[in-house]
Steps between C-alpha positions, in 0.01 A plus 500: 500500500467452876476817704743521794352432840453746782815385678712541187362848433550602863859374498571686175363827639704455818815462290415820312435672833839381623667652192308826535587510869865547411400848382414576862850394602636737237287785634618430855858510375424829325354648821810389689724661238304825522546496881873451458479146641747328267514183706121467506477556125760232435319255727168553316677458166665180622160364601359594158789320329432187707129515415582545133677166503180331621221639283620338176518146643162555668345618172626190319401270784138622498480546119399863541528577129254222414260567784485881458590567136349851509767620745854518363717406795815577302395863450398526864840372604685744271314800641576392857863428411542845348393660827695276739809429286533834317302797632568458873873424454528805273340715772740354757801577285372848429412584863805365679753737345706224348536719193487881525262709290458538208658160430263329742212602270686353202562175690134469600392571142738231370351248740136580426530526120730201444268283711201608291671366190595181683140426597376590151723244325322226312811285551527569872607141559661240278324167437718345771392778744812717506452877507606698196693794638512619859162402653437830683584363843564852625397398850814284516718778355357752747555259791872472436546867417330607823701260714829566319455879461766539227623838379242688295677443166518126567131482596403685182725272293332191647155634409614596149661160434195300610268729302715436192497124567120512464556538124817291471497163318573309821292256699438484874393185677158470660591290806149360548403428139816390318514122491873470439688437823180558699622338827814715488300814425253436783785437742672818384187712543447355849857582605474845340176571687643396838813709441294806410282464810815477712652798320191715554479393866867588558457836325189576705673412827797719412276786391238518775596865501554505123396864463827602661716407200482501124553125483193438717287804418196505279 
């Protein structure tokens, strides 16, 4: 069996470094959340979500699994995803007073524990690349909750419903991996991304002094 060349090995390590680097984005989002900088935390999480859409195609393009079989890129990706898609959004929801204590603790626990079981599933995805159950995209849930700022009971209900959907016999589309209707899915994700950037920009402009009101406060 031919050993991969230096360029192939270097490219594979760079892809792994790119994936691991998303952990840094998660930590920056966590620091922003701890400072009460909701907008900054959401921006770092948005950047992490964008990067997450790139590392898989890069790994397949440079055959990372074949070149570096001793490093499990899938496990690396799951650990990073748990921090950026679960832990940091849970901290944001818990620290921004969306849900008053002690129910905020219950909501955070629901997020963290349900996501653990999601990532531990052996049937995480179907053969045609759909997700089984809610795919722990708590960064997206937190984004809309923080911009919408619903009443506390509604925010808790949203968290409880999505936590329950983690175990429900339903499937969620993976917009970058599902082959069915791929052009439509890619167009939809592009429009969705642009709309969210515009929404965050409008919210930020309106809330330059966001600490003055509940709707804009951290």
